[in-house]
One Martini backbone bead per residue (centre of mass of N, CA, C, O) as a GRO file, in nm:
protein
  302
    1MET     BB    1  -1.993  -4.396   1.428
    2THR     BB    2  -1.922  -4.093   1.562
    3THR     BB    3  -1.954  -3.766   1.431
    4THR     BB    4  -1.800  -3.462   1.415
    5ILE     BB    5  -1.950  -3.153   1.310
    6GLY     BB    6  -1.977  -2.910   1.500
    7GLN     BB    7  -2.025  -2.599   1.567
    8PRO     BB    8  -2.204  -2.345   1.542
    9ASP     BB    9  -2.096  -2.133   1.295
   10THR     BB   10  -1.890  -2.320   1.141
   11GLU     BB   11  -1.695  -2.446   0.894
   12GLU     BB   12  -1.710  -2.741   0.974
   13ARG     BB   13  -2.015  -2.765   0.969
   14ARG     BB   14  -2.081  -2.667   0.686
   15LYS     BB   15  -1.923  -2.884   0.533
   16LYS     BB   16  -2.059  -3.144   0.654
   17VAL     BB   17  -2.360  -3.083   0.593
   18ARG     BB   18  -2.333  -3.037   0.288
   19LYS     BB   19  -2.246  -3.325   0.216
   20TYR     BB   20  -2.520  -3.464   0.270
   21PHE     BB   21  -2.660  -3.294   0.010
   22LYS     BB   22  -2.466  -3.428  -0.172
   23ILE     BB   23  -2.385  -3.587  -0.459
   24THR     BB   24  -2.246  -3.886  -0.522
   25PRO     BB   25  -2.045  -3.992  -0.741
   26ASP     BB   26  -1.992  -4.223  -0.966
   27ALA     BB   27  -1.735  -4.452  -0.979
   28ARG     BB   28  -1.748  -4.493  -1.294
   29GLU     BB   29  -1.631  -4.219  -1.371
   30GLU     BB   30  -1.343  -4.277  -1.285
   31THR     BB   31  -1.295  -4.521  -1.466
   32ARG     BB   32  -1.344  -4.375  -1.737
   33ALA     BB   33  -1.127  -4.157  -1.707
   34ILE     BB   34  -0.885  -4.349  -1.688
   35ARG     BB   35  -0.926  -4.487  -1.959
   36VAL     BB   36  -0.898  -4.234  -2.135
   37MET     BB   37  -0.612  -4.170  -2.045
   38TRP     BB   38  -0.488  -4.438  -2.151
   39VAL     BB   39  -0.558  -4.392  -2.442
   40GLY     BB   40  -0.379  -4.143  -2.466
   41VAL     BB   41  -0.111  -4.276  -2.393
   42VAL     BB   42  -0.115  -4.485  -2.619
   43GLY     BB   43  -0.124  -4.275  -2.846
   44LEU     BB   44   0.153  -4.145  -2.779
   45ILE     BB   45   0.321  -4.400  -2.808
   46GLY     BB   46   0.236  -4.455  -3.099
   47ALA     BB   47   0.350  -4.190  -3.213
   48ALA     BB   48   0.645  -4.250  -3.144
   49THR     BB   49   0.667  -4.508  -3.312
   50LEU     BB   50   0.592  -4.377  -3.587
   51LEU     BB   51   0.824  -4.176  -3.589
   52ILE     BB   52   1.051  -4.386  -3.595
   53ALA     BB   53   0.909  -4.508  -3.867
   54GLN     BB   54   0.845  -4.251  -4.047
   55GLN     BB   55   0.523  -4.176  -3.970
   56SER     BB   56   0.429  -3.868  -3.956
   57LEU     BB   57   0.123  -3.848  -4.009
   58LEU     BB   58   0.035  -4.071  -3.810
   59ALA     BB   59   0.177  -3.950  -3.566
   60LEU     BB   60   0.014  -3.687  -3.558
   61LEU     BB   61  -0.264  -3.816  -3.526
   62ALA     BB   62  -0.204  -3.983  -3.268
   63ALA     BB   63  -0.120  -3.742  -3.095
   64GLY     BB   64  -0.386  -3.588  -3.107
   65VAL     BB   65  -0.570  -3.807  -2.993
   66GLY     BB   66  -0.407  -3.859  -2.732
   67ALA     BB   67  -0.419  -3.571  -2.614
   68ILE     BB   68  -0.725  -3.542  -2.600
   69ALA     BB   69  -0.781  -3.792  -2.422
   70ALA     BB   70  -0.600  -3.714  -2.184
   71LEU     BB   71  -0.740  -3.444  -2.123
   72GLN     BB   72  -1.029  -3.548  -2.081
   73GLY     BB   73  -0.959  -3.747  -1.854
   74ARG     BB   74  -0.840  -3.536  -1.660
   75ILE     BB   75  -1.091  -3.359  -1.633
   76ALA     BB   76  -1.284  -3.583  -1.535
   77LEU     BB   77  -1.119  -3.662  -1.284
   78SER     BB   78  -1.120  -3.385  -1.145
   79SER     BB   79  -1.427  -3.360  -1.127
   80TYR     BB   80  -1.480  -3.608  -0.958
   81ARG     BB   81  -1.294  -3.538  -0.713
   82ARG     BB   82  -1.433  -3.272  -0.642
   83ARG     BB   83  -1.722  -3.393  -0.592
   84TYR     BB   84  -1.637  -3.603  -0.383
   85GLU     BB   85  -1.515  -3.406  -0.173
   86ALA     BB   86  -1.795  -3.248  -0.139
   87ALA     BB   87  -1.957  -3.538  -0.041
   88GLU     BB   88  -1.700  -3.657   0.114
   89PRO     BB   89  -1.771  -3.749   0.404
   90LYS     BB   90  -2.062  -3.837   0.549
   91PRO     BB   91  -2.288  -3.801   0.758
   92SER     BB   92  -2.493  -3.962   0.940
   93ASP     BB   93  -2.812  -3.999   1.026
   94VAL     BB   94  -2.757  -3.996   1.330
   95ASP     BB   95  -2.590  -3.736   1.335
   96MET     BB   96  -2.809  -3.547   1.224
   97ASP     BB   97  -3.015  -3.597   1.454
   98ARG     BB   98  -2.836  -3.512   1.688
   99ILE     BB   99  -2.789  -3.219   1.595
  100LEU     BB  100  -3.083  -3.137   1.573
  101ASN     BB  101  -3.150  -3.182   1.869
  102GLN     BB  102  -2.955  -2.963   1.970
  103ASP     BB  103  -3.081  -2.728   1.817
  104LEU     BB  104  -3.367  -2.755   1.944
  105ALA     BB  105  -3.272  -2.700   2.232
  106ARG     BB  106  -3.178  -2.411   2.172
  107VAL     BB  107  -3.450  -2.308   2.076
  108ALA     BB  108  -3.604  -2.361   2.341
  109ARG     BB  109  -3.434  -2.170   2.513
  110ARG     BB  110  -3.487  -1.918   2.346
  111ALA     BB  111  -3.793  -1.914   2.378
  112MET     BB  112  -3.801  -1.877   2.688
  113GLU     BB  113  -3.656  -1.610   2.685
  114ARG     BB  114  -3.849  -1.449   2.494
  115LEU     BB  115  -4.114  -1.536   2.679
  116ASP     BB  116  -4.057  -1.549   2.983
  117VAL     BB  117  -4.016  -1.869   3.056
  118THR     BB  118  -4.037  -2.132   3.278
  119ALA     BB  119  -4.040  -2.458   3.361
  120ASP     BB  120  -4.233  -2.418   3.613
  121GLU     BB  121  -4.472  -2.282   3.428
  122LEU     BB  122  -4.536  -2.534   3.293
  123GLU     BB  123  -4.835  -2.736   3.206
  124LEU     BB  124  -4.675  -2.863   2.951
  125ARG     BB  125  -4.458  -3.121   2.887
  126SER     BB  126  -4.276  -3.308   2.681
  127TYR     BB  127  -4.282  -3.586   2.846
  128GLU     BB  128  -4.612  -3.595   2.860
  129VAL     BB  129  -4.681  -3.699   2.574
  130ASP     BB  130  -4.477  -3.978   2.624
  131GLN     BB  131  -4.413  -4.168   2.893
  132TRP     BB  132  -4.345  -4.449   2.779
  133ALA     BB  133  -4.097  -4.359   2.618
  134GLN     BB  134  -3.937  -4.275   2.863
  135ILE     BB  135  -3.928  -4.552   3.004
  136SER     BB  136  -3.807  -4.708   2.739
  137GLY     BB  137  -3.595  -4.490   2.593
  138ARG     BB  138  -3.781  -4.367   2.336
  139ARG     BB  139  -3.711  -4.083   2.232
  140ARG     BB  140  -3.809  -3.829   2.065
  141LEU     BB  141  -3.767  -3.608   1.845
  142ALA     BB  142  -3.750  -3.302   2.033
  143ASP     BB  143  -3.729  -3.381   2.314
  144GLN     BB  144  -3.734  -3.176   2.637
  145GLY     BB  145  -3.871  -3.298   2.869
  146ARG     BB  146  -3.927  -3.033   3.091
  147GLY     BB  147  -3.990  -2.884   2.851
  148PRO     BB  148  -4.110  -2.784   2.572
  149LEU     BB  149  -4.277  -2.789   2.281
  150VAL     BB  150  -4.157  -2.935   1.966
  151VAL     BB  151  -4.197  -2.825   1.626
  152PHE     BB  152  -4.116  -2.960   1.292
  153GLY     BB  153  -4.021  -2.853   0.948
  154PRO     BB  154  -4.002  -2.788   0.633
  155ALA     BB  155  -3.891  -2.546   0.435
  156GLU     BB  156  -3.916  -2.340   0.197
  157ARG     BB  157  -3.687  -2.438  -0.042
  158SER     BB  158  -3.558  -2.680   0.068
  159ARG     BB  159  -3.304  -2.893   0.103
  160GLY     BB  160  -3.306  -3.248   0.021
  161ARG     BB  161  -3.259  -3.589   0.172
  162GLN     BB  162  -3.229  -3.932   0.148
  163GLY     BB  163  -3.156  -4.169   0.351
  164VAL     BB  164  -3.073  -4.485   0.433
  165ASP     BB  165  -3.355  -4.486   0.614
  166ARG     BB  166  -3.567  -4.314   0.419
  167VAL     BB  167  -3.522  -4.036   0.542
  168TRP     BB  168  -3.594  -3.701   0.547
  169ARG     BB  169  -3.370  -3.422   0.508
  170PHE     BB  170  -3.284  -3.075   0.598
  171ALA     BB  171  -3.142  -2.747   0.568
  172VAL     BB  172  -3.437  -2.629   0.644
  173TYR     BB  173  -3.634  -2.516   0.926
  174GLU     BB  174  -3.933  -2.514   1.094
  175VAL     BB  175  -4.015  -2.371   1.423
  176MET     BB  176  -4.214  -2.474   1.713
  177VAL     BB  177  -4.285  -2.332   2.037
  178ILE     BB  178  -4.469  -2.464   2.318
  179CYS     BB  179  -4.600  -2.256   2.606
  180PRO     BB  180  -4.782  -2.362   2.866
  181THR     BB  181  -4.952  -2.186   3.105
  182GLY     BB  182  -5.168  -2.079   3.354
  183HIS     BB  183  -5.261  -1.803   3.155
  184HIS     BB  184  -5.104  -1.893   2.878
  185LEU     BB  185  -5.015  -1.907   2.525
  186ALA     BB  186  -4.689  -1.967   2.414
  187ILE     BB  187  -4.517  -1.868   2.103
  188TYR     BB  188  -4.245  -1.988   1.901
  189GLU     BB  189  -4.080  -1.874   1.594
  190CYS     BB  190  -3.861  -2.026   1.337
  191VAL     BB  191  -3.563  -2.044   1.144
  192LEU     BB  192  -3.352  -2.326   1.066
  193ASP     BB  193  -3.015  -2.343   0.989
  194PHE     BB  194  -2.856  -2.643   0.958
  195VAL     BB  195  -2.576  -2.571   0.845
  196THR     BB  196  -2.518  -2.352   1.094
  197GLY     BB  197  -2.746  -2.321   1.344
  198ARG     BB  198  -2.913  -2.080   1.275
  199ARG     BB  199  -3.136  -1.815   1.334
  200ARG     BB  200  -3.455  -1.692   1.197
  201ASN     BB  201  -3.744  -1.538   1.204
  202GLU     BB  202  -3.855  -1.428   1.475
  203ASP     BB  203  -4.148  -1.525   1.676
  204THR     BB  204  -4.407  -1.402   1.900
  205HIS     BB  205  -4.678  -1.546   2.109
  206GLU     BB  206  -4.975  -1.441   2.306
  207TYR     BB  207  -5.244  -1.633   2.454
  208HIS     BB  208  -5.549  -1.661   2.554
  209TYR     BB  209  -5.739  -1.933   2.591
  210PRO     BB  210  -6.018  -1.819   2.482
  211ASP     BB  211  -5.874  -1.740   2.192
  212VAL     BB  212  -5.857  -2.039   2.130
  213VAL     BB  213  -6.024  -2.212   1.855
  214ALA     BB  214  -5.775  -2.399   1.727
  215VAL     BB  215  -5.653  -2.742   1.681
  216THR     BB  216  -5.505  -2.837   1.371
  217THR     BB  217  -5.534  -3.016   1.056
  218LYS     BB  218  -5.416  -2.969   0.712
  219THR     BB  219  -5.500  -3.105   0.393
  220ARG     BB  220  -5.316  -2.988   0.102
  221ALA     BB  221  -5.255  -2.801  -0.168
  222PRO     BB  222  -4.993  -2.621  -0.219
  223GLU     BB  223  -4.888  -2.281  -0.260
  224GLY     BB  224  -4.564  -2.295  -0.382
  225PHE     BB  225  -4.458  -2.550  -0.253
  226GLN     BB  226  -4.106  -2.637  -0.225
  227LEU     BB  227  -3.846  -2.876  -0.291
  228ILE     BB  228  -3.505  -2.953  -0.297
  229LEU     BB  229  -3.356  -3.193  -0.484
  230PRO     BB  230  -3.157  -3.409  -0.592
  231GLY     BB  231  -3.032  -3.261  -0.895
  232GLY     BB  232  -3.252  -2.997  -0.886
  233GLY     BB  233  -3.516  -3.080  -0.816
  234THR     BB  234  -3.861  -3.109  -0.731
  235SER     BB  235  -4.152  -3.200  -0.578
  236ASP     BB  236  -4.315  -3.167  -0.844
  237THR     BB  237  -4.144  -3.389  -1.003
  238ALA     BB  238  -4.191  -3.631  -0.795
  239PHE     BB  239  -4.489  -3.543  -0.787
  240ARG     BB  240  -4.812  -3.525  -0.902
  241HIS     BB  241  -4.963  -3.451  -0.603
  242THR     BB  242  -4.903  -3.236  -0.374
  243MET     BB  243  -4.923  -3.289  -0.016
  244THR     BB  244  -5.004  -3.123   0.292
  245ARG     BB  245  -4.950  -3.122   0.645
  246GLU     BB  246  -5.096  -2.891   0.879
  247PHE     BB  247  -5.016  -2.730   1.171
  248GLN     BB  248  -5.263  -2.552   1.382
  249ILE     BB  249  -5.300  -2.233   1.552
  250ILE     BB  250  -5.607  -2.068   1.638
  251VAL     BB  251  -5.750  -1.748   1.661
  252SER     BB  252  -6.005  -1.514   1.681
  253SER     BB  253  -5.851  -1.305   1.482
  254GLY     BB  254  -5.707  -1.528   1.265
  255ASP     BB  255  -5.462  -1.607   1.371
  256ARG     BB  256  -5.164  -1.816   1.297
  257SER     BB  257  -4.990  -2.118   1.368
  258SER     BB  258  -4.764  -2.291   1.141
  259ILE     BB  259  -4.679  -2.636   1.020
  260ILE     BB  260  -4.512  -2.875   0.844
  261VAL     BB  261  -4.556  -3.255   0.889
  262GLU     BB  262  -4.643  -3.346   0.585
  263ILE     BB  263  -4.567  -3.543   0.278
  264ARG     BB  264  -4.755  -3.615  -0.029
  265ASP     BB  265  -4.923  -3.821  -0.272
  266ASP     BB  266  -5.247  -3.809  -0.381
  267ASP     BB  267  -5.225  -4.024  -0.623
  268ARG     BB  268  -5.004  -4.173  -0.414
  269PRO     BB  269  -5.035  -4.261  -0.094
  270GLU     BB  270  -4.765  -4.441  -0.068
  271GLN     BB  271  -4.634  -4.169  -0.146
  272GLU     BB  272  -4.369  -4.036   0.063
  273PHE     BB  273  -4.227  -3.820   0.287
  274LYS     BB  274  -4.020  -3.934   0.520
  275LEU     BB  275  -4.012  -3.807   0.824
  276GLN     BB  276  -3.912  -3.718   1.109
  277GLU     BB  277  -3.968  -3.840   1.421
  278SER     BB  278  -4.192  -3.635   1.652
  279GLY     BB  279  -4.484  -3.706   1.755
  280ILE     BB  280  -4.719  -3.520   1.645
  281ASP     BB  281  -4.986  -3.661   1.730
  282ARG     BB  282  -4.924  -3.650   2.037
  283VAL     BB  283  -4.892  -3.348   2.057
  284ILE     BB  284  -5.172  -3.266   1.961
  285ALA     BB  285  -5.330  -3.424   2.176
  286ALA     BB  286  -5.206  -3.278   2.422
  287VAL     BB  287  -5.296  -2.991   2.350
  288ARG     BB  288  -5.599  -3.051   2.345
  289ARG     BB  289  -5.630  -3.145   2.636
  290MET     BB  290  -5.530  -2.888   2.771
  291LEU     BB  291  -5.740  -2.694   2.639
  292ARG     BB  292  -5.990  -2.837   2.742
  293GLU     BB  293  -5.935  -2.776   3.039
  294LYS     BB  294  -5.913  -2.461   3.011
  295LYS     BB  295  -6.215  -2.453   2.850
  296GLY     BB  296  -6.423  -2.655   2.994
  297GLY     BB  297  -6.447  -2.915   2.769
  298VAL     BB  298  -6.363  -2.772   2.500
  299ALA     BB  299  -6.267  -2.871   2.194
  300PRO     BB  300  -6.010  -2.723   1.988
  301THR     BB  301  -6.153  -2.798   1.686
  302LEU     BB  302  -6.192  -2.863   1.308
   0.00000   0.00000   0.00000
């Protein structure tokens, strides 16, 4: 069933997306709290019985123990219900991807406005990256059809959570929009706050094709790059040796546009953060082919 998450920058959206990244408390906590409360109630009933039997000292002791247990149980139950309400009901993984796709479409439109590029001017369109996927109806996440290429990845210090489908999703993303035209390569970059749907840190770049010296990926140990995991831990505590794969477009001046597209543990190659499928390898290959044609057969790779 599809859940309505709400429009960008609304309280409804903020509440629902935040729930996705909150840890749902264990239902056993509620059971334990209720049991402790009942122990307290039984203690108070016992105290009343002892008082009737004129066992004042024992009655006072039982009343004290019962009151403390009842209060502790009540506090624990209130804490559980408060945390449960903050975390549930969560949007589904499908809902989160659907909303992210809508956000990325808005980012793509914003990019073309900022870069003053129209769809008719694009020499490489999103659907051309994988036309078979278009025919089969299995469009990749972030596919813009006749629009520009969109690449995204987790932002530094972003909060993340692994969904039921074992895919990691994040509260903040870095987004790169690539707009190749007949005479230049235009790039728009921003940070997308997925909780609110708002953009920040917008940058635009326009390069002549001869100035683009490399389209590459670099796998390396990141300096200071961390993600916030459920429970307050970081990617450093989850992985022995965190490695990131970074997609880069580099120009002759040394400037580069880059974005992280993969995270894994170098000591345990099978251990990785499975990120949302965006067809990044096909996107990179398509950009390289296009630049090779523009640069007269020289593939801009490192």
